[in-house]
One Martini backbone bead per residue (centre of mass of N, CA, C, O) as a GRO file, in nm:
protein
  461
    1UNK     BB    1  -7.635  16.123  28.053
    2UNK     BB    2  -7.403  16.109  27.816
    3UNK     BB    3  -7.118  15.982  27.882
    4UNK     BB    4  -7.033  15.823  27.619
    5UNK     BB    5  -7.015  16.064  27.418
    6UNK     BB    6  -6.748  16.182  27.536
    7UNK     BB    7  -6.539  15.965  27.447
    8UNK     BB    8  -6.519  16.061  27.143
    9UNK     BB    9  -6.390  16.356  27.242
   10UNK     BB   10  -6.162  16.250  27.383
   11UNK     BB   11  -5.850  16.231  27.449
   12UNK     BB   12  -5.613  16.024  27.425
   13UNK     BB   13  -5.397  15.826  27.652
   14UNK     BB   14  -5.173  15.908  27.428
   15UNK     BB   15  -4.850  15.917  27.265
   16UNK     BB   16  -4.682  16.017  27.003
   17UNK     BB   17  -4.428  15.803  26.820
   18UNK     BB   18  -4.219  15.827  26.533
   19UNK     BB   19  -3.922  15.709  26.619
   20UNK     BB   20  -4.073  15.441  26.706
   21UNK     BB   21  -4.050  15.087  26.611
   22UNK     BB   22  -4.172  14.802  26.547
   23UNK     BB   23  -4.131  14.522  26.355
   24UNK     BB   24  -4.464  14.501  26.305
   25UNK     BB   25  -4.464  14.790  26.186
   26UNK     BB   26  -4.531  15.014  25.971
   27UNK     BB   27  -4.392  15.238  25.785
   28UNK     BB   28  -4.492  15.562  25.913
   29UNK     BB   29  -4.630  15.462  26.168
   30UNK     BB   30  -4.755  15.551  26.457
   31UNK     BB   31  -4.705  15.519  26.781
   32UNK     BB   32  -4.798  15.414  27.115
   33UNK     BB   33  -4.792  15.559  27.441
   34UNK     BB   34  -4.830  15.606  27.748
   35UNK     BB   35  -4.965  15.844  27.949
   36UNK     BB   36  -4.786  16.033  28.215
   37UNK     BB   37  -4.960  16.341  28.227
   38UNK     BB   38  -5.235  16.282  28.153
   39UNK     BB   39  -5.545  16.459  28.065
   40UNK     BB   40  -5.739  16.603  27.797
   41UNK     BB   41  -6.060  16.761  27.767
   42UNK     BB   42  -6.359  16.804  27.610
   43UNK     BB   43  -6.582  17.073  27.753
   44UNK     BB   44  -6.816  17.177  27.555
   45UNK     BB   45  -7.055  16.971  27.657
   46UNK     BB   46  -6.899  16.875  27.925
   47UNK     BB   47  -6.766  16.945  28.234
   48UNK     BB   48  -6.857  16.655  28.361
   49UNK     BB   49  -6.771  16.310  28.414
   50UNK     BB   50  -6.689  15.993  28.488
   51UNK     BB   51  -6.457  15.992  28.285
   52UNK     BB   52  -6.312  16.256  28.398
   53UNK     BB   53  -6.300  16.179  28.699
   54UNK     BB   54  -6.160  15.859  28.637
   55UNK     BB   55  -6.036  15.798  28.360
   56UNK     BB   56  -6.245  15.642  28.136
   57UNK     BB   57  -6.003  15.546  27.925
   58UNK     BB   58  -5.914  15.331  27.707
   59UNK     BB   59  -5.832  15.075  27.908
   60UNK     BB   60  -6.102  15.202  28.084
   61UNK     BB   61  -6.359  15.220  27.899
   62UNK     BB   62  -6.530  14.966  27.993
   63UNK     BB   63  -6.640  15.093  28.264
   64UNK     BB   64  -6.884  15.234  28.142
   65UNK     BB   65  -7.040  14.975  28.071
   66UNK     BB   66  -7.049  14.859  28.357
   67UNK     BB   67  -7.229  15.074  28.478
   68UNK     BB   68  -7.482  15.015  28.306
   69UNK     BB   69  -7.505  14.715  28.369
   70UNK     BB   70  -7.540  14.738  28.679
   71UNK     BB   71  -7.795  14.906  28.674
   72UNK     BB   72  -7.971  14.687  28.517
   73UNK     BB   73  -7.934  14.469  28.724
   74UNK     BB   74  -8.081  14.623  28.945
   75UNK     BB   75  -8.351  14.644  28.797
   76UNK     BB   76  -8.401  14.344  28.769
   77UNK     BB   77  -8.395  14.271  29.074
   78UNK     BB   78  -8.603  14.482  29.175
   79UNK     BB   79  -8.853  14.369  29.032
   80UNK     BB   80  -8.857  14.099  29.184
   81UNK     BB   81  -8.850  14.192  29.481
   82UNK     BB   82  -9.080  14.409  29.485
   83UNK     BB   83  -9.303  14.234  29.369
   84UNK     BB   84  -9.312  14.029  29.603
   85UNK     BB   85  -9.334  14.228  29.852
   86UNK     BB   86  -9.599  14.376  29.762
   87UNK     BB   87  -9.777  14.111  29.796
   88UNK     BB   88  -9.699  14.067  30.103
   89UNK     BB   89  -9.691  14.391  30.240
   90UNK     BB   90  -9.762  14.600  30.026
   91UNK     BB   91  -9.770  14.888  29.838
   92UNK     BB   92  -9.716  15.139  30.020
   93UNK     BB   93  -9.460  15.050  30.170
   94UNK     BB   94  -9.284  14.987  29.913
   95UNK     BB   95  -9.306  15.267  29.789
   96UNK     BB   96  -9.157  15.415  30.015
   97UNK     BB   97  -8.896  15.251  30.002
   98UNK     BB   98  -8.829  15.322  29.707
   99UNK     BB   99  -8.809  15.628  29.735
  100UNK     BB  100  -8.600  15.650  29.963
  101UNK     BB  101  -8.382  15.478  29.827
  102UNK     BB  102  -8.347  15.650  29.574
  103UNK     BB  103  -8.258  15.909  29.715
  104UNK     BB  104  -8.018  15.808  29.885
  105UNK     BB  105  -7.855  15.660  29.656
  106UNK     BB  106  -7.831  15.900  29.461
  107UNK     BB  107  -7.678  16.084  29.655
  108UNK     BB  108  -7.443  15.887  29.689
  109UNK     BB  109  -7.359  15.893  29.394
  110UNK     BB  110  -7.298  16.205  29.381
  111UNK     BB  111  -7.081  16.149  29.639
  112UNK     BB  112  -6.867  15.997  29.511
  113UNK     BB  113  -6.511  15.906  29.559
  114UNK     BB  114  -6.542  15.652  29.367
  115UNK     BB  115  -6.607  15.408  29.142
  116UNK     BB  116  -6.711  15.180  29.327
  117UNK     BB  117  -6.926  15.345  29.474
  118UNK     BB  118  -7.087  15.417  29.221
  119UNK     BB  119  -7.166  15.133  29.125
  120UNK     BB  120  -7.312  15.039  29.380
  121UNK     BB  121  -7.524  15.272  29.400
  122UNK     BB  122  -7.643  15.233  29.112
  123UNK     BB  123  -7.745  14.948  29.148
  124UNK     BB  124  -7.937  15.014  29.389
  125UNK     BB  125  -8.097  15.231  29.241
  126UNK     BB  126  -8.217  15.047  29.025
  127UNK     BB  127  -8.385  14.879  29.223
  128UNK     BB  128  -8.561  15.112  29.335
  129UNK     BB  129  -8.679  15.216  29.067
  130UNK     BB  130  -8.826  14.951  28.998
  131UNK     BB  131  -9.026  14.956  29.226
  132UNK     BB  132  -9.209  15.214  29.152
  133UNK     BB  133  -9.265  15.132  28.857
  134UNK     BB  134  -9.442  14.856  28.939
  135UNK     BB  135  -9.648  14.988  29.162
  136UNK     BB  136  -9.817  15.234  29.072
  137UNK     BB  137 -10.020  15.121  28.860
  138UNK     BB  138 -10.162  14.896  29.025
  139UNK     BB  139 -10.260  15.086  29.249
  140UNK     BB  140 -10.445  15.246  29.070
  141UNK     BB  141 -10.624  15.013  28.949
  142UNK     BB  142 -10.729  14.911  29.241
  143UNK     BB  143 -10.913  15.200  29.257
  144UNK     BB  144 -11.058  15.131  28.984
  145UNK     BB  145 -11.260  15.120  28.733
  146UNK     BB  146 -11.313  15.029  28.415
  147UNK     BB  147 -11.351  15.319  28.289
  148UNK     BB  148 -11.064  15.447  28.437
  149UNK     BB  149 -10.812  15.271  28.371
  150UNK     BB  150 -10.716  15.383  28.100
  151UNK     BB  151 -10.662  15.673  28.177
  152UNK     BB  152 -10.456  15.617  28.405
  153UNK     BB  153 -10.253  15.444  28.246
  154UNK     BB  154 -10.177  15.665  28.031
  155UNK     BB  155 -10.116  15.914  28.207
  156UNK     BB  156  -9.875  15.796  28.357
  157UNK     BB  157  -9.694  15.770  28.096
  158UNK     BB  158  -9.695  16.074  28.027
  159UNK     BB  159  -9.525  16.159  28.270
  160UNK     BB  160  -9.280  16.006  28.179
  161UNK     BB  161  -9.240  16.169  27.919
  162UNK     BB  162  -9.204  16.438  28.062
  163UNK     BB  163  -8.937  16.352  28.199
  164UNK     BB  164  -8.776  16.306  27.940
  165UNK     BB  165  -8.797  16.599  27.836
  166UNK     BB  166  -8.683  16.740  28.091
  167UNK     BB  167  -8.402  16.606  28.085
  168UNK     BB  168  -8.299  16.750  27.835
  169UNK     BB  169  -8.302  17.033  27.965
  170UNK     BB  170  -8.136  16.978  28.221
  171UNK     BB  171  -7.884  16.867  28.069
  172UNK     BB  172  -7.829  17.135  27.916
  173UNK     BB  173  -7.794  17.317  28.184
  174UNK     BB  174  -7.642  17.061  28.316
  175UNK     BB  175  -7.288  16.954  28.290
  176UNK     BB  176  -7.275  16.812  28.563
  177UNK     BB  177  -7.308  16.501  28.695
  178UNK     BB  178  -7.374  16.561  28.992
  179UNK     BB  179  -7.597  16.782  28.949
  180UNK     BB  180  -7.772  16.613  28.761
  181UNK     BB  181  -7.832  16.383  28.959
  182UNK     BB  182  -7.963  16.565  29.169
  183UNK     BB  183  -8.193  16.681  28.989
  184UNK     BB  184  -8.313  16.392  28.915
  185UNK     BB  185  -8.382  16.323  29.232
  186UNK     BB  186  -8.573  16.542  29.369
  187UNK     BB  187  -8.864  16.424  29.286
  188UNK     BB  188  -8.875  16.224  29.534
  189UNK     BB  189  -8.976  16.415  29.752
  190UNK     BB  190  -9.277  16.453  29.666
  191UNK     BB  191  -9.326  16.148  29.663
  192UNK     BB  192  -9.292  16.102  29.967
  193UNK     BB  193  -9.509  16.305  30.062
  194UNK     BB  194  -9.756  16.170  29.902
  195UNK     BB  195  -9.788  15.907  30.074
  196UNK     BB  196  -9.978  16.026  30.291
  197UNK     BB  197 -10.230  16.015  30.058
  198UNK     BB  198 -10.178  15.717  30.004
  199UNK     BB  199 -10.350  15.436  29.969
  200UNK     BB  200 -10.417  15.138  30.031
  201UNK     BB  201 -10.515  14.856  29.892
  202UNK     BB  202 -10.824  14.723  29.932
  203UNK     BB  203 -10.792  14.463  29.773
  204UNK     BB  204 -10.546  14.358  29.924
  205UNK     BB  205 -10.666  14.362  30.210
  206UNK     BB  206 -10.894  14.157  30.151
  207UNK     BB  207 -10.705  13.918  30.060
  208UNK     BB  208 -10.575  13.934  30.370
  209UNK     BB  209 -10.822  13.993  30.585
  210UNK     BB  210 -10.820  14.328  30.620
  211UNK     BB  211 -11.111  14.472  30.675
  212UNK     BB  212 -11.085  14.730  30.851
  213UNK     BB  213 -10.885  14.881  30.669
  214UNK     BB  214 -11.057  14.876  30.414
  215UNK     BB  215 -11.295  15.032  30.534
  216UNK     BB  216 -11.147  15.298  30.591
  217UNK     BB  217 -11.064  15.359  30.294
  218UNK     BB  218 -11.350  15.350  30.168
  219UNK     BB  219 -11.471  15.584  30.328
  220UNK     BB  220 -11.261  15.794  30.234
  221UNK     BB  221 -11.320  15.768  29.932
  222UNK     BB  222 -11.622  15.842  29.940
  223UNK     BB  223 -11.582  16.126  30.062
  224UNK     BB  224 -11.393  16.242  29.840
  225UNK     BB  225 -11.630  16.176  29.607
  226UNK     BB  226 -11.922  16.240  29.726
  227UNK     BB  227 -12.018  15.942  29.839
  228UNK     BB  228 -12.267  15.821  30.009
  229UNK     BB  229 -12.208  15.580  30.276
  230UNK     BB  230 -12.315  15.328  30.444
  231UNK     BB  231 -12.237  15.112  30.696
  232UNK     BB  232 -12.394  14.868  30.580
  233UNK     BB  233 -12.253  14.855  30.291
  234UNK     BB  234 -11.955  14.849  30.474
  235UNK     BB  235 -11.956  14.610  30.631
  236UNK     BB  236 -11.792  14.340  30.749
  237UNK     BB  237 -11.992  14.134  30.635
  238UNK     BB  238 -11.979  14.228  30.341
  239UNK     BB  239 -11.665  14.216  30.307
  240UNK     BB  240 -11.636  13.911  30.376
  241UNK     BB  241 -11.771  13.819  30.103
  242UNK     BB  242 -11.529  13.917  29.927
  243UNK     BB  243 -11.370  13.726  30.066
  244UNK     BB  244 -11.220  13.454  30.027
  245UNK     BB  245 -11.245  13.143  30.155
  246UNK     BB  246 -10.932  13.087  30.070
  247UNK     BB  247 -10.718  13.296  30.216
  248UNK     BB  248 -10.519  13.276  30.026
  249UNK     BB  249 -10.204  13.431  29.974
  250UNK     BB  250  -9.977  13.511  30.218
  251UNK     BB  251  -9.721  13.374  30.042
  252UNK     BB  252  -9.611  13.457  29.767
  253UNK     BB  253  -9.508  13.295  29.459
  254UNK     BB  254  -9.360  13.236  29.156
  255UNK     BB  255  -9.493  12.951  29.126
  256UNK     BB  256  -9.796  13.059  29.120
  257UNK     BB  257  -9.783  13.153  28.813
  258UNK     BB  258  -9.792  12.809  28.745
  259UNK     BB  259 -10.035  12.657  28.897
  260UNK     BB  260 -10.232  12.706  28.657
  261UNK     BB  261 -10.337  12.700  28.339
  262UNK     BB  262 -10.402  13.007  28.308
  263UNK     BB  263 -10.147  13.121  28.445
  264UNK     BB  264  -9.949  12.984  28.256
  265UNK     BB  265 -10.041  13.126  27.999
  266UNK     BB  266 -10.004  13.418  28.093
  267UNK     BB  267  -9.703  13.403  28.170
  268UNK     BB  268  -9.580  13.307  27.902
  269UNK     BB  269  -9.697  13.534  27.721
  270UNK     BB  270  -9.588  13.779  27.883
  271UNK     BB  271  -9.292  13.706  27.856
  272UNK     BB  272  -9.286  13.725  27.547
  273UNK     BB  273  -9.384  14.015  27.522
  274UNK     BB  274  -9.162  14.157  27.696
  275UNK     BB  275  -8.925  14.056  27.536
  276UNK     BB  276  -9.010  14.175  27.259
  277UNK     BB  277  -9.036  14.472  27.337
  278UNK     BB  278  -8.741  14.514  27.441
  279UNK     BB  279  -8.579  14.400  27.203
  280UNK     BB  280  -8.694  14.597  26.987
  281UNK     BB  281  -8.646  14.868  27.124
  282UNK     BB  282  -8.328  14.842  27.169
  283UNK     BB  283  -8.267  14.771  26.873
  284UNK     BB  284  -8.361  15.044  26.762
  285UNK     BB  285  -8.186  15.260  26.945
  286UNK     BB  286  -7.902  15.180  26.825
  287UNK     BB  287  -7.966  15.390  26.561
  288UNK     BB  288  -7.950  15.699  26.660
  289UNK     BB  289  -7.685  15.794  26.514
  290UNK     BB  290  -7.834  15.838  26.230
  291UNK     BB  291  -7.954  16.128  26.299
  292UNK     BB  292  -7.724  16.347  26.371
  293UNK     BB  293  -7.741  16.404  26.683
  294UNK     BB  294  -7.739  16.506  26.980
  295UNK     BB  295  -7.822  16.409  27.295
  296UNK     BB  296  -8.050  16.625  27.334
  297UNK     BB  297  -8.203  16.595  27.064
  298UNK     BB  298  -8.259  16.295  27.089
  299UNK     BB  299  -8.419  16.301  27.354
  300UNK     BB  300  -8.640  16.497  27.251
  301UNK     BB  301  -8.742  16.343  27.001
  302UNK     BB  302  -8.810  16.065  27.134
  303UNK     BB  303  -9.000  16.186  27.346
  304UNK     BB  304  -9.203  16.323  27.148
  305UNK     BB  305  -9.287  16.046  27.011
  306UNK     BB  306  -9.458  15.937  27.258
  307UNK     BB  307  -9.718  16.105  27.261
  308UNK     BB  308  -9.879  16.000  27.008
  309UNK     BB  309  -9.868  15.698  27.091
  310UNK     BB  310 -10.041  15.732  27.355
  311UNK     BB  311 -10.294  15.846  27.226
  312UNK     BB  312 -10.349  15.603  27.045
  313UNK     BB  313 -10.369  15.395  27.272
  314UNK     BB  314 -10.615  15.505  27.418
  315UNK     BB  315 -10.817  15.446  27.180
  316UNK     BB  316 -10.753  15.148  27.127
  317UNK     BB  317 -10.808  15.018  27.415
  318UNK     BB  318 -11.110  15.117  27.416
  319UNK     BB  319 -11.209  15.000  27.115
  320UNK     BB  320 -11.025  14.733  27.060
  321UNK     BB  321 -10.814  14.658  27.278
  322UNK     BB  322 -10.546  14.507  27.424
  323UNK     BB  323 -10.466  14.268  27.245
  324UNK     BB  324 -10.470  14.409  26.959
  325UNK     BB  325 -10.280  14.638  27.033
  326UNK     BB  326 -10.033  14.474  27.106
  327UNK     BB  327 -10.013  14.316  26.840
  328UNK     BB  328 -10.012  14.564  26.646
  329UNK     BB  329  -9.756  14.711  26.750
  330UNK     BB  330  -9.564  14.472  26.705
  331UNK     BB  331  -9.620  14.451  26.404
  332UNK     BB  332  -9.520  14.735  26.336
  333UNK     BB  333  -9.228  14.683  26.425
  334UNK     BB  334  -9.178  14.456  26.226
  335UNK     BB  335  -9.224  14.623  25.964
  336UNK     BB  336  -9.000  14.825  26.015
  337UNK     BB  337  -8.769  14.622  25.991
  338UNK     BB  338  -8.844  14.518  25.709
  339UNK     BB  339  -8.824  14.788  25.552
  340UNK     BB  340  -8.525  14.858  25.635
  341UNK     BB  341  -8.404  14.633  25.444
  342UNK     BB  342  -8.497  14.807  25.169
  343UNK     BB  343  -8.325  15.044  25.271
  344UNK     BB  344  -8.099  15.268  25.213
  345UNK     BB  345  -7.856  15.411  25.414
  346UNK     BB  346  -7.840  15.685  25.235
  347UNK     BB  347  -8.147  15.739  25.313
  348UNK     BB  348  -8.204  15.945  25.562
  349UNK     BB  349  -8.514  16.002  25.570
  350UNK     BB  350  -8.604  15.706  25.584
  351UNK     BB  351  -8.448  15.623  25.832
  352UNK     BB  352  -8.576  15.831  26.023
  353UNK     BB  353  -8.873  15.754  25.983
  354UNK     BB  354  -8.844  15.455  26.076
  355UNK     BB  355  -8.732  15.513  26.357
  356UNK     BB  356  -8.978  15.679  26.461
  357UNK     BB  357  -9.194  15.469  26.400
  358UNK     BB  358  -9.072  15.243  26.574
  359UNK     BB  359  -9.082  15.405  26.838
  360UNK     BB  360  -9.389  15.431  26.846
  361UNK     BB  361  -9.460  15.128  26.852
  362UNK     BB  362  -9.286  15.049  27.099
  363UNK     BB  363  -9.418  15.245  27.302
  364UNK     BB  364  -9.703  15.135  27.270
  365UNK     BB  365  -9.633  14.848  27.368
  366UNK     BB  366  -9.538  14.931  27.649
  367UNK     BB  367  -9.798  15.066  27.752
  368UNK     BB  368  -9.984  14.818  27.712
  369UNK     BB  369  -9.829  14.611  27.886
  370UNK     BB  370  -9.875  14.739  28.162
  371UNK     BB  371 -10.184  14.735  28.158
  372UNK     BB  372 -10.242  14.439  28.078
  373UNK     BB  373 -10.084  14.289  28.302
  374UNK     BB  374 -10.234  14.419  28.547
  375UNK     BB  375 -10.519  14.282  28.451
  376UNK     BB  376 -10.448  13.969  28.451
  377UNK     BB  377 -10.368  13.963  28.736
  378UNK     BB  378 -10.411  13.899  29.045
  379UNK     BB  379 -10.386  14.062  29.338
  380UNK     BB  380 -10.205  13.837  29.484
  381UNK     BB  381 -10.002  13.853  29.191
  382UNK     BB  382  -9.943  14.122  29.045
  383UNK     BB  383  -9.650  14.204  29.131
  384UNK     BB  384  -9.518  13.935  29.069
  385UNK     BB  385  -9.584  13.935  28.766
  386UNK     BB  386  -9.440  14.204  28.699
  387UNK     BB  387  -9.161  14.114  28.795
  388UNK     BB  388  -9.120  13.884  28.593
  389UNK     BB  389  -9.167  14.040  28.325
  390UNK     BB  390  -8.945  14.252  28.379
  391UNK     BB  391  -8.715  14.052  28.380
  392UNK     BB  392  -8.752  13.950  28.088
  393UNK     BB  393  -8.729  14.227  27.959
  394UNK     BB  394  -8.432  14.282  28.050
  395UNK     BB  395  -8.315  14.048  27.893
  396UNK     BB  396  -8.390  14.162  27.619
  397UNK     BB  397  -8.225  14.426  27.651
  398UNK     BB  398  -7.945  14.279  27.692
  399UNK     BB  399  -7.953  14.119  27.404
  400UNK     BB  400  -7.973  14.336  27.182
  401UNK     BB  401  -7.667  14.415  27.144
  402UNK     BB  402  -7.577  14.124  27.067
  403UNK     BB  403  -7.744  14.102  26.802
  404UNK     BB  404  -7.572  14.317  26.646
  405UNK     BB  405  -7.326  14.109  26.598
  406UNK     BB  406  -7.462  13.946  26.350
  407UNK     BB  407  -7.340  14.118  26.110
  408UNK     BB  408  -7.090  13.923  26.075
  409UNK     BB  409  -7.264  13.707  25.927
  410UNK     BB  410  -7.516  13.910  25.854
  411UNK     BB  411  -7.634  14.221  25.793
  412UNK     BB  412  -7.959  14.140  25.833
  413UNK     BB  413  -7.986  13.971  26.099
  414UNK     BB  414  -8.063  14.167  26.329
  415UNK     BB  415  -8.340  14.264  26.208
  416UNK     BB  416  -8.459  13.981  26.190
  417UNK     BB  417  -8.450  13.931  26.494
  418UNK     BB  418  -8.622  14.166  26.592
  419UNK     BB  419  -8.871  14.108  26.412
  420UNK     BB  420  -8.919  13.810  26.494
  421UNK     BB  421  -8.969  13.855  26.798
  422UNK     BB  422  -9.204  14.054  26.763
  423UNK     BB  423  -9.388  13.849  26.619
  424UNK     BB  424  -9.405  13.641  26.848
  425UNK     BB  425  -9.526  13.841  27.052
  426UNK     BB  426  -9.787  13.895  26.893
  427UNK     BB  427  -9.890  13.603  26.907
  428UNK     BB  428  -9.897  13.587  27.218
  429UNK     BB  429 -10.108  13.816  27.261
  430UNK     BB  430 -10.348  13.653  27.120
  431UNK     BB  431 -10.359  13.435  27.374
  432UNK     BB  432 -10.486  13.645  27.540
  433UNK     BB  433 -10.707  13.783  27.738
  434UNK     BB  434 -10.951  14.006  27.756
  435UNK     BB  435 -10.980  14.343  27.958
  436UNK     BB  436 -11.162  14.590  27.885
  437UNK     BB  437 -11.448  14.482  28.063
  438UNK     BB  438 -11.296  14.373  28.309
  439UNK     BB  439 -11.254  14.270  28.608
  440UNK     BB  440 -11.049  14.251  28.856
  441UNK     BB  441 -10.875  14.006  28.975
  442UNK     BB  442 -10.818  13.863  29.301
  443UNK     BB  443 -10.787  13.556  29.236
  444UNK     BB  444 -10.716  13.255  29.107
  445UNK     BB  445 -11.015  13.172  29.079
  446UNK     BB  446 -11.096  13.409  28.896
  447UNK     BB  447 -10.924  13.329  28.654
  448UNK     BB  448 -11.050  13.046  28.608
  449UNK     BB  449 -11.346  13.136  28.587
  450UNK     BB  450 -11.307  13.316  28.338
  451UNK     BB  451 -11.211  13.092  28.149
  452UNK     BB  452 -11.471  12.924  28.158
  453UNK     BB  453 -11.663  13.146  28.053
  454UNK     BB  454 -11.525  13.183  27.776
  455UNK     BB  455 -11.566  12.893  27.679
  456UNK     BB  456 -11.876  12.895  27.696
  457UNK     BB  457 -11.921  13.130  27.494
  458UNK     BB  458 -11.790  12.988  27.250
  459UNK     BB  459 -11.987  12.751  27.238
  460UNK     BB  460 -12.254  12.922  27.204
  461UNK     BB  461 -12.135  13.079  26.944
   0.00000   0.00000   0.00000
């Protein structure tokens, strides 16, 4: 919300005292003593923040960082928990739980009476937000055919970008952190209402052997699309043939992601891709201060940069494929870091251009990773797989600021680290199977069968 930017503008909670010096202080240098009469803050940009609410300055300044860290720890844990539960209990139920939890916990955060309550509620809010972030796209894809998956996948992320742009405007108009948090939370209300019309994934129901429920949703879907379907074509006997003979995984486990050779390869490569995407992305935006813009202008500019990158991704994944698009965008991010090593920090226009270009490549890699990963895992493990890769991605995001400290060893080392990891992720993406024209796999057996078919095609070619 821009809370940290306020800290640089707040008056320090110390009082200058020029008449007293310790023996170790240079002559003429003012000493500082703790302020005993409170603090005065510059409220020209923000009327209130958590820093001004609970005086998180000077010796308590680190508590601001703890707040952000706890929130992302919640996001990390939420991705794992919701991913597993969505494969076990269904997408629709967990999506509703995520929306309601996000709304309730965010309202509790806005009403926090002390710092401890705020940190706890923000951590839990992060977990809930991660839930519907990783559930929505797979639920969409499981209702769509091959032709429309790309459109839905990219359009969903464009709405995300719209939210980023709208947040810049809302933040500019609302300068109080409590009211801003409330305004940012209210969109959960229409989300909760919309669940009434959101069907459970028929694919997931079939893999769980719940044929009657799947049949009900399929008839409703056919009617909504104006496609007359006879009862014979969707009879329970026909749908039972779709259900795998091995009644699949009733209780999916994260260990199942490494159960077979093909799943092992997919999981390891996706983990590397998500780590590289997040590591490079957050390593890149650490330099946004070089733009010389305020928090609202920065939010607006970086959000606007996402739109052209998503449009480019739409055409690339349709015509070039998911694998080459993912590898290409990561390679583009790598080259951005490489070129930035050759550019003098004093050339502001070049630095700005490279930062925006790198943001575009990184955002394109993010968009492709969500779509690609959702198509690689089978229905019985799709949410579990996304939960694991999101976990690894958040680890990459957490380590990105630490890599910036490597400039103490060698000034160029951080950018070499960001670019090197992005390059390794690009190589890992090339090892994944293409999904551009492939049907979504339902079971583990489908994934292994597809792998065998690809190997046979390579032999014949």
